[in-house]
C-alpha positions as CSV (number, residue, x, y, z in Angstrom):
1,C,0.0,0.0,-0.1
2,I,2.8,2.4,1.1
3,M,4.6,1.2,-2.5
4,A,1.7,1.8,-4.0
5,S,1.1,5.3,-2.8
6,Q,5.1,6.1,-3.2
7,W,4.6,5.0,-7.0
8,L,1.2,7.0,-7.5
9,L,2.9,9.9,-5.6
10,G,6.1,9.7,-8.3
11,V,3.8,9.5,-11.2
12,T,2.1,12.2,-9.8
13,I,5.2,14.3,-9.1
14,A,6.6,13.0,-12.9
15,L,3.6,14.3,-14.5
16,L,3.6,17.5,-12.7
17,L,7.5,17.8,-13.4
18,G,6.6,16.9,-17.1
19,V,3.9,19.6,-17.4
20,S,6.1,21.9,-15.4
21,L,9.3,21.6,-17.4
22,G,7.1,21.1,-20.8
23,A,5.7,24.5,-20.5
24,P,9.4,26.2,-20.5
25,L,10.4,23.9,-23.4
26,G,7.5,25.1,-25.4
27,A,7.8,28.4,-24.7
28,Q,11.6,28.1,-25.7
29,S,10.6,26.5,-29.2
30,Q,8.0,29.5,-29.9
31,A,10.6,32.2,-28.8
32,K,13.1,30.6,-31.1
33,V,10.2,30.5,-34.0
34,L,9.4,34.0,-33.1
35,D,12.9,35.1,-33.0
36,A,13.4,33.6,-36.4
37,E,10.5,35.2,-38.0
38,S,11.7,38.5,-36.3
39,G,15.1,38.2,-37.9
40,T,13.6,37.5,-41.3
41,Q,11.1,40.4,-40.8
42,A,14.3,42.5,-40.1
43,R,16.2,41.5,-42.9
44,S,13.6,42.3,-44.9
45,D,12.8,45.6,-43.3
46,I,16.6,46.2,-43.8
47,E,16.5,45.3,-47.3
48,G,13.4,47.4,-47.9
49,Y,15.2,50.3,-46.5
50,F,18.2,50.2,-48.6
51,A,16.3,49.5,-51.5
52,Q,14.2,52.7,-50.8
53,Q,17.4,54.6,-50.3
54,T,18.9,53.2,-53.6
55,D,15.7,54.4,-55.0
56,D,15.7,57.7,-53.6
57,N,19.5,58.2,-54.5
58,I,18.3,57.0,-58.3
59,I,15.5,59.3,-58.3
60,T,17.6,62.1,-56.8
61,K,20.1,61.8,-59.4
62,M,17.8,61.4,-62.4
63,E,16.2,64.7,-60.9
64,G,19.6,66.3,-60.7
65,Y,20.6,65.1,-64.1
66,R,17.2,66.3,-65.4
67,S,17.9,69.8,-63.8
68,D,21.2,69.9,-65.3
69,H,19.9,68.6,-69.0
70,D,16.5,70.6,-68.7
71,D,17.3,72.3,-72.0
72,E,18.0,68.8,-73.8
73,F,14.8,67.2,-72.6
74,E,12.8,70.6,-73.6
75,F,14.6,70.3,-77.0
76,D,13.7,66.8,-77.8
77,H,10.0,67.4,-76.7
78,L,9.6,70.5,-79.0
79,P,7.3,69.9,-82.2
80,C,10.0,70.8,-84.6
81,H,12.6,68.6,-83.0
82,G,10.7,65.2,-83.0
83,G,8.1,65.6,-80.1
84,A,5.3,65.9,-82.8
85,G,6.8,63.2,-84.9
86,E,9.0,62.7,-87.9
87,S,7.0,64.1,-90.3
88,F,6.4,67.7,-88.4
89,K,9.9,67.4,-87.9
90,L,10.6,67.3,-91.7
91,A,8.1,70.2,-92.1
92,C,9.9,72.2,-90.0
93,E,13.2,71.5,-91.5
94,S,11.9,72.3,-95.1
95,V,10.7,75.5,-93.9
96,S,13.9,76.5,-92.1
97,F,15.6,75.7,-95.3
98,H,13.9,77.5,-98.3
99,M,13.8,80.5,-95.6
100,R,17.5,80.5,-95.3
101,N,18.3,79.7,-99.1
102,R,15.4,81.9,-100.4
103,G,17.5,84.9,-101.6
104,R,16.4,88.4,-101.5
105,V,13.2,88.9,-104.0
106,V,12.0,92.4,-104.5
107,P,9.0,93.3,-106.4
108,N,9.1,93.9,-110.2
109,A,6.7,96.7,-111.4
110,K,7.1,95.4,-115.0
111,F,4.8,92.4,-114.1
112,P,1.3,94.0,-113.0
113,V,-1.0,91.4,-111.8
114,H,-4.8,90.7,-113.2
115,Q,-7.0,87.7,-112.1
116,G,-6.4,84.9,-114.4
117,Q,-3.3,85.8,-115.9
118,Q,-0.5,83.3,-115.9
119,K,2.0,84.0,-113.0
120,K,5.7,84.8,-113.9
121,D,8.4,82.3,-112.7
122,Q,11.3,83.8,-110.7
123,K,13.7,84.9,-113.4
124,L,17.7,84.2,-112.9
125,F,19.4,87.5,-113.0
126,T,21.7,88.8,-116.0
127,E,23.2,91.8,-114.5
128,S,26.2,91.9,-112.6
129,F,27.6,93.0,-109.5
130,I,29.1,96.3,-109.6
131,P,31.7,96.7,-106.6
132,E,32.4,100.3,-107.0
133,Q,28.8,100.9,-105.9
134,S,29.3,99.7,-102.7
135,R,31.6,100.9,-99.5
136,H,34.4,98.1,-98.8
137,L,36.1,97.3,-95.5
138,D,39.8,98.6,-95.2
139,V,41.3,96.2,-93.1
140,S,44.5,98.0,-93.2
141,Q,42.8,100.8,-91.7
142,D,41.3,99.1,-88.9
143,T,43.7,98.3,-85.9
144,S,41.3,96.1,-84.2
145,F,40.8,93.8,-86.8
146,S,42.1,89.9,-86.9
147,A,41.5,87.5,-89.8
148,S,40.3,83.8,-89.6
149,P,41.2,82.9,-93.1
150,D,40.7,79.1,-92.3
151,K,37.0,80.0,-91.6
152,T,35.9,80.3,-95.2
153,F,32.2,80.2,-96.4
154,D,30.3,79.9,-99.8
155,L,26.7,80.6,-99.6
156,H,24.3,79.7,-102.2
157,Y,20.9,81.1,-102.3
158,A,17.5,79.8,-104.5
159,D,17.7,82.9,-106.6
160,G,21.3,82.4,-108.0
161,S,22.8,84.7,-105.2
162,H,26.4,83.6,-104.2
163,L,28.0,85.0,-101.5
164,R,31.8,84.0,-100.7
165,G,34.5,84.9,-98.0
166,F,36.0,84.5,-94.5
167,T,35.3,85.2,-90.9
168,G,37.2,88.4,-89.6
169,N,36.8,90.0,-86.0
170,S,36.9,93.4,-84.9
171,V,34.7,96.3,-83.1
172,V,31.5,96.3,-84.1
173,A,28.8,98.9,-83.3
174,L,25.2,99.0,-83.6
175,G,23.0,101.6,-82.4
176,D,24.6,102.6,-78.9
177,Y,25.9,99.5,-78.1
178,E,29.5,98.3,-79.4
179,A,31.3,94.8,-78.9
180,E,34.3,92.8,-80.1
181,A,32.5,90.2,-82.5
182,P,33.0,87.8,-85.4
183,F,31.4,88.9,-88.9
184,G,31.7,88.0,-92.3
185,V,34.3,89.6,-94.7
186,I,32.8,89.1,-98.3
187,T,35.1,88.8,-101.0
188,D,32.9,87.7,-103.9
189,C,29.3,88.6,-104.7
190,N,27.6,87.9,-108.0
191,S,23.9,89.6,-107.3
192,P,22.8,92.9,-108.3
193,D,20.6,92.8,-105.4
194,F,23.8,93.9,-103.5
195,N,24.4,97.0,-105.9
196,G,24.6,99.9,-103.8
197,V,24.4,98.5,-100.4
198,D,27.5,97.5,-98.4
199,G,26.4,93.8,-97.1
200,I,23.8,92.1,-95.0
201,L,23.0,92.0,-91.2
202,G,21.1,89.1,-90.0
203,F,19.1,89.0,-86.7
204,G,18.2,85.4,-86.7
205,L,19.4,82.3,-84.6
206,P,22.8,80.9,-85.0
207,H,23.8,79.0,-87.8
208,R,24.8,75.3,-87.7
209,S,27.8,76.0,-89.8
210,A,31.1,76.0,-87.8
211,N,32.5,78.3,-90.2
212,M,29.7,80.9,-90.0
213,P,30.0,83.7,-87.3
214,R,27.7,84.1,-84.5
215,P,24.8,86.5,-85.2
216,I,26.0,90.0,-84.1
217,L,23.2,90.4,-81.4
218,F,24.6,87.6,-79.3
219,A,28.0,89.2,-79.2
220,I,26.5,92.8,-78.3
221,T,24.3,91.3,-75.7
222,E,27.1,89.2,-74.3
223,A,29.5,92.3,-74.3
224,N,26.4,94.4,-72.5
225,P,24.4,92.3,-69.9
226,D,22.2,95.0,-69.3
227,L,20.8,94.8,-72.8
228,P,18.3,91.5,-73.0
229,R,18.6,89.5,-76.0
230,K,15.9,90.2,-77.9
231,F,14.8,92.9,-80.1
232,S,11.4,94.4,-82.2
233,F,10.9,95.5,-85.5
234,Y,8.2,98.2,-86.4
235,S,7.4,99.0,-90.3
236,T,5.1,100.9,-92.2
237,D,4.8,101.2,-95.9
238,T,7.4,104.3,-95.5
239,E,9.2,104.2,-92.3
240,A,10.8,101.5,-89.9
241,E,13.0,100.7,-87.0
242,V,14.4,98.3,-85.2
243,V,14.5,98.2,-81.2
244,L,17.5,96.2,-79.2
245,G,16.2,94.9,-75.7
246,G,12.6,94.8,-76.3
247,Y,9.9,97.1,-77.9
248,D,8.7,100.4,-77.4
249,P,4.8,100.1,-75.7
250,A,4.1,103.4,-77.7
251,S,4.6,101.5,-80.9
252,V,1.6,99.2,-80.5
253,S,-2.3,100.0,-80.4
254,K,-3.0,96.8,-78.4
255,S,-1.1,94.4,-75.9
256,M,1.4,92.3,-77.2
257,W,0.7,88.6,-77.2
258,Y,3.4,85.9,-77.0
259,I,3.9,82.3,-77.8
260,P,7.0,80.0,-77.6
261,A,8.5,78.7,-81.0
262,M,8.2,75.1,-81.6
263,A,12.0,74.9,-82.7
264,T,15.3,76.4,-80.7
265,N,17.0,77.4,-83.8
266,D,14.1,79.0,-85.9
267,F,11.4,81.3,-84.9
268,I,8.6,78.9,-85.9
269,V,4.9,78.7,-85.0
270,G,2.3,76.8,-86.1
271,V,-0.4,78.4,-88.4
272,T,-3.5,76.6,-87.5
273,S,-6.1,78.4,-89.9
274,L,-5.7,80.8,-92.9
275,K,-8.7,81.8,-94.1
276,F,-9.2,84.4,-97.4
277,G,-12.3,86.4,-97.7
278,T,-14.2,89.5,-96.8
279,S,-14.6,88.1,-93.2
280,Q,-13.1,85.8,-91.1
281,E,-16.7,84.1,-90.7
282,S,-17.2,84.0,-94.7
283,G,-13.7,83.2,-95.5
284,A,-12.4,80.2,-97.5
285,E,-10.4,78.2,-95.5
286,L,-6.8,77.7,-97.3
287,L,-5.4,75.1,-94.7
288,K,-7.7,72.1,-94.6
289,F,-5.9,69.5,-92.3
290,K,-6.5,65.8,-92.9
291,S,-6.8,65.0,-89.0
292,P,-7.4,66.6,-85.6
293,A,-3.8,66.4,-84.8
294,G,-2.8,68.2,-87.8
295,Q,-5.5,70.7,-87.0
296,K,-3.8,71.1,-83.4
297,L,-0.4,71.6,-84.4
298,G,-0.8,73.7,-87.5
299,M,1.6,74.5,-90.4
300,P,5.1,75.3,-89.6
301,A,5.7,79.2,-90.3
302,I,8.4,81.6,-90.1
303,L,7.9,85.3,-89.6
304,D,10.6,86.8,-91.7
305,S,11.4,90.4,-93.0
306,G,13.4,88.7,-95.4
307,T,10.6,87.6,-97.5
308,S,8.5,90.1,-99.1
309,C,5.2,88.6,-99.7
310,L,3.0,85.8,-98.0
311,V,4.2,82.4,-99.3
312,I,1.6,79.6,-98.7
313,P,1.8,75.8,-99.7
314,G,1.5,74.9,-103.3
315,D,0.7,71.2,-102.7
316,H,-0.9,69.0,-100.1
317,G,1.9,70.3,-97.6
318,G,3.4,66.9,-97.4
319,G,0.3,65.1,-97.1
320,A,-0.9,66.9,-94.0
321,L,-3.3,68.9,-96.3
322,A,-6.6,67.6,-98.1
323,N,-6.6,70.4,-100.2
324,V,-4.0,72.8,-102.1
325,P,-4.0,76.1,-100.4
326,W,-2.7,77.9,-103.9
327,D,-5.1,76.6,-105.6
328,D,-8.0,77.6,-103.3
329,F,-6.5,81.1,-103.3
330,A,-6.5,81.4,-107.1
331,K,-10.0,80.2,-107.1
332,N,-11.2,82.6,-104.7
333,W,-8.8,85.4,-105.7
334,A,-10.6,89.0,-105.7
335,K,-9.6,92.5,-104.8
336,H,-10.7,93.7,-101.2
337,K,-10.6,90.3,-99.6
338,N,-8.2,89.8,-96.6
339,F,-6.1,87.0,-95.0
340,Y,-7.1,85.6,-91.5
341,M,-4.1,83.8,-90.0
342,T,-4.5,82.1,-86.8
343,V,-1.7,81.4,-84.2
344,G,-1.9,80.2,-80.9
345,Q,-5.6,80.7,-80.6
346,Q,-5.1,84.3,-81.8
347,T,-6.3,85.4,-85.2
348,F,-4.2,88.2,-87.1
349,E,-6.0,90.0,-90.2
350,I,-3.7,91.0,-93.1
351,P,-5.4,93.1,-95.0
352,F,-5.9,93.4,-98.9
353,S,-3.9,96.9,-98.7
354,S,-1.1,95.1,-97.4
355,W,-0.9,92.3,-99.5
356,Y,-2.1,93.8,-102.9
357,L,0.1,96.8,-103.8
358,A,-2.3,98.8,-106.0
359,P,0.3,101.5,-107.3
360,T,2.0,98.8,-109.3
361,E,-1.2,96.2,-109.3
362,Q,0.6,93.4,-107.8
363,T,-0.3,90.7,-105.8
364,C,2.3,89.6,-103.0
365,V,1.3,85.9,-102.5
366,Q,3.3,83.2,-103.7
367,P,3.1,79.4,-103.8
368,A,5.9,77.8,-101.8
369,P,8.5,76.1,-103.7
370,E,8.3,72.2,-104.1
371,G,9.7,70.5,-101.1
372,M,8.6,73.1,-98.8
373,Q,5.8,72.1,-96.2
374,G,4.8,75.4,-94.4
375,L,4.5,79.1,-94.8
376,L,6.6,81.9,-94.7
377,V,4.9,85.4,-93.6
378,G,6.9,88.4,-94.9
379,D,6.6,91.9,-95.1
380,V,2.8,91.9,-95.9
381,F,2.4,91.2,-92.1
382,F,5.4,93.5,-90.7
383,R,3.5,96.3,-92.4
384,E,0.7,95.7,-90.0
385,Y,2.3,94.4,-86.8
386,V,4.9,95.0,-84.7
387,V,6.8,91.4,-83.8
388,E,9.3,91.0,-81.0
389,F,11.9,88.4,-81.2
390,D,13.0,87.0,-77.8
391,M,16.2,85.0,-77.2
392,T,16.6,85.3,-74.0
393,E,16.0,81.5,-73.3
394,R,17.0,78.8,-75.1
395,R,13.9,78.3,-76.3
396,P,12.8,81.6,-78.4
397,I,9.8,83.3,-78.0
398,L,7.6,85.4,-80.6
399,G,5.4,88.3,-79.4
400,I,3.1,89.8,-81.7
401,A,1.0,93.2,-81.2
402,P,-1.1,95.4,-83.8
403,L,1.2,98.5,-84.7
404,N,0.2,101.8,-83.8
405,K,0.4,103.7,-87.3
406,F,0.7,107.3,-85.8
407,Y,3.8,106.1,-84.1
408,Q,7.0,108.3,-85.0
409,P,9.9,105.6,-85.8
410,A,13.3,106.9,-84.7
411,T,15.1,109.2,-87.1
412,K,18.6,108.7,-85.2
413,N,19.8,106.1,-82.4
414,T,17.9,106.9,-79.6
415,L,18.6,105.1,-76.0
416,M,15.5,105.4,-73.8
417,E,13.8,103.7,-71.0
418,V,10.2,102.4,-71.5
419,D,7.6,100.7,-69.1
420,S,8.6,97.0,-69.4
421,F,6.1,94.6,-70.7
422,V,7.6,91.1,-71.2
423,A,6.5,87.6,-72.1
424,P,4.8,85.7,-69.4
425,K,7.9,83.1,-69.3
426,T,6.2,81.0,-66.5
427,R,3.0,80.3,-68.2
428,L,4.7,80.0,-71.6
429,S,7.1,77.3,-70.1
430,I,4.1,74.9,-69.6
431,I,3.2,75.0,-73.1
432,K,4.4,71.5,-74.8
433,G,2.2,70.4,-77.5
434,A,-0.4,72.7,-79.0
435,Q,0.5,76.3,-78.7
436,V,-1.4,79.2,-76.9
437,M,-0.6,82.8,-77.0
438,F,-0.7,84.8,-73.6
439,P,-0.7,88.5,-73.2
440,A,2.5,90.5,-71.9
441,E,3.0,91.1,-68.2
442,H,4.0,94.3,-66.7
443,D,7.4,94.6,-65.1
444,D,7.5,97.6,-62.4
445,V,11.2,98.1,-63.5
446,L,11.7,100.4,-66.4
447,S,13.7,98.8,-69.2
448,A,16.5,100.4,-71.4
449,V,15.5,100.1,-75.3
450,D,18.0,101.2,-78.0
451,R,15.6,102.7,-81.0
452,I,17.5,102.4,-84.5
453,P,16.2,103.8,-87.6
454,I,15.9,101.7,-90.6
455,E,15.7,102.8,-94.2
456,N,12.4,101.5,-95.5
457,S,12.2,100.6,-99.4
458,M,8.6,100.5,-100.5
459,G,8.1,98.5,-97.4
460,T,9.9,95.5,-98.9
461,Q,13.6,95.8,-98.1
462,Y,15.2,97.2,-95.2
463,F,18.7,98.6,-94.7
464,M,20.6,99.7,-91.5
465,D,23.9,101.6,-90.7
466,V,26.7,99.6,-88.7
467,D,30.0,100.8,-87.8
468,I,32.9,98.4,-87.9
469,G,36.5,98.9,-86.8
470,S,38.8,101.2,-85.1
471,P,38.6,104.1,-86.0
472,K,35.2,103.3,-87.1
473,Q,33.9,102.6,-91.1
474,R,30.5,102.9,-91.7
475,F,28.3,100.2,-93.6
476,T,24.8,100.6,-95.0
477,V,23.7,96.7,-95.0
478,I,20.6,94.8,-95.9
479,F,18.7,94.2,-92.6
480,D,17.0,90.6,-92.3
481,T,15.3,89.0,-89.3
482,G,15.4,85.8,-90.6
483,S,19.3,85.6,-91.9
484,T,21.9,84.6,-89.6
485,V,24.6,86.3,-92.0
486,F,26.5,89.5,-90.8
487,G,29.0,90.5,-93.4
488,V,30.4,93.2,-95.4
489,F,32.6,93.4,-98.6
490,T,36.0,94.1,-99.0
491,Y,38.3,93.9,-102.0
492,K,40.1,90.9,-101.8
493,H,43.1,91.9,-103.8
494,K,44.0,94.6,-101.0
495,L,44.2,92.0,-98.1
496,P,47.2,91.6,-96.3
497,K,49.6,89.2,-97.9
498,D,49.3,86.5,-94.9
499,V,45.8,86.7,-95.1
500,K,45.7,86.2,-99.0
501,N,48.2,83.5,-98.9
502,S,46.0,81.5,-96.4
503,L,42.9,81.6,-98.5
504,P,41.9,78.9,-101.0
505,G,43.7,79.5,-104.4
506,Y,40.2,79.6,-106.3
507,Y,39.4,82.6,-103.9
508,F,41.5,84.8,-106.4
509,S,41.3,82.6,-109.9
510,Q,37.6,83.0,-109.8
511,D,35.6,86.2,-110.0
512,L,31.9,85.6,-109.4
513,K,31.0,89.3,-110.5
514,Q,31.9,88.2,-114.2
515,A,29.6,85.3,-114.7
516,P,26.4,85.8,-112.9
517,Q,24.4,83.8,-115.3
518,V,26.6,80.7,-115.1
519,E,25.9,80.9,-111.3
520,A,22.5,81.2,-111.3
521,L,22.1,78.2,-113.7
522,Q,24.8,75.9,-111.1
523,V,22.3,77.0,-108.5
524,A,19.4,76.1,-110.4
525,A,21.1,72.9,-111.7
526,R,21.9,71.6,-108.2
527,A,18.2,72.3,-107.2
528,Q,17.5,69.7,-109.7
529,G,20.1,67.1,-108.6
530,V,22.5,67.7,-111.4
531,G,26.2,67.5,-110.1
532,M,28.6,70.4,-111.3
533,M,32.4,70.6,-111.1
534,G,34.3,73.8,-111.5
535,V,33.7,75.0,-115.2
536,Y,36.1,78.1,-114.9
537,G,39.2,78.1,-117.0
538,T,40.9,79.5,-120.1
539,S,41.7,76.9,-122.2
540,T,39.6,76.0,-125.4
541,S,38.6,72.7,-123.7
542,G,37.5,74.6,-120.7
543,Y,35.1,76.8,-123.0
544,A,33.8,74.1,-124.7
545,M,33.0,72.1,-121.4
546,L,31.5,75.8,-120.4
547,L,29.3,75.8,-123.3
548,A,27.9,72.2,-123.3
549,V,27.1,72.6,-119.6
550,N,25.2,75.8,-119.9
551,A,23.4,73.9,-122.4
552,I,22.3,71.0,-120.2
553,M,21.3,73.6,-117.7
554,V,19.3,75.7,-119.8
555,V,17.5,72.9,-120.8
556,S,17.1,71.7,-117.3
557,V,15.4,75.1,-116.3
558,V,13.4,75.4,-119.2
559,A,11.9,71.9,-118.2
560,L,11.6,73.0,-114.6
561,I,9.3,75.9,-115.5
562,N,7.4,74.3,-117.8
563,R,6.7,71.4,-115.4
564,R,5.7,74.1,-112.7
565,R,3.5,75.6,-115.1
566,R,1.8,72.6,-116.0
567,R,1.4,71.7,-112.4
568,T,-0.2,74.6,-110.9
569,E,-3.3,77.1,-111.6
570,S,-2.0,80.5,-110.8
571,L,-2.3,84.2,-111.0
572,P,0.4,86.5,-111.7
573,L,2.4,87.0,-108.9
574,L,5.3,89.3,-107.3
575,A,7.7,86.3,-106.0
């Protein structure tokens, strides 16, 4: 009994001990499991933390890179740089190319225009350039002049004009500002359009060619930080002025409206509508886009004082249009009708009095050359609107306002302070695709502008004075908002010996002014894809080759003219 009791007690104690011992063992196992789970979670948390840190670092670096390369991202996004597709990019490039290579076309009163008359094709000039009618830079009298004869240029234009020269550097004075600046030293010219003038002054954006000097306005504003890199142009039928640093508010009758350019290298905007009629509501639409996307972007257009007239598509605009604008204009042609051009949701009227020159009965409207998929808006527009060209940012900005026809343009260089109305850059910066115009913002700080007189030749060609060198030598040059070229003439045979020896030999063996028709035909042949080697020579075989090549080129030009005449129904135009 005692033994049984002891056995039962032992079992009971054992059971009790088992339970009491079993509990700690289970807790330890559970703790181990919990520890393992905690460790996994910790590792997961740590990995997540570092992953987040890595992501944050990557994002920070990406944001930093984006900040440092904002202009490149913006460049890629712009419609003319691929942001609106390859076809629109090509259209922009075609307009830029034809604007830069258009030559200078001046109205010709010998060809009055009447409805139904066949338009006149552009004629190749036969007159010579007469150097004696122009002033020439005398580099021997300029103590600040230096030459870069390794930077040569040969500029060919669509009208057959040819300018040849090299880059020089000297002190250049424009209005009340001056700076050390590069410019073109023109040694040869074949175009009679330059007879009586001393060179050309372009205010356009920088040229892609490494051998072409940067536009003069860039050098002037870099040397004078108080002068913003922008200018405006005012023109009536008889008077004109250019204003450095902005625009004079007194020169406009309404607020200036601004729009960012669709490219960084040209002042290209999108024209979404072009109507022709007695009113905007009843006018015939000349730009009938095939798609809503095309309507949203519009046709690329450049406002260019170097173009006399309004140049509109003579075909389907590379497939973007369902109609041919030139044909519809010809069909609806009548006196006392106006153009209504829409840019950035704002409509600008080009009245009959601006595009039709009554004294000579000339129509200042022209079909675009083959391959150009856009518009050039020339002097017919500038006679109605003040245009401001703002280059203070990498993406240029264009401002447009109706001009005040009672405004008196400057008759001498005038530096003055005016109320400052500027482009609303914050709002303009958000515009990526479809363009929208915004009105100017008033700045409480007065701005200094420099008003420079421009000689106005019948509202179709403009001239201004520029001083070069130490001491100053004055030149009267053609002013052109679209060109990037700034150059004046010099006599190549009077250049210093070291400069002459550094220039290519053909600079002296060829004389462009003696063969204007040959040069013009060469350019026409290039336009048709005809290869051309040098034809200058004095041997009998050289002359024979010259005659043969000329004959081939004449045939090519005549074929081109006949083809264009068959292709278009046209009115007599002022090219």
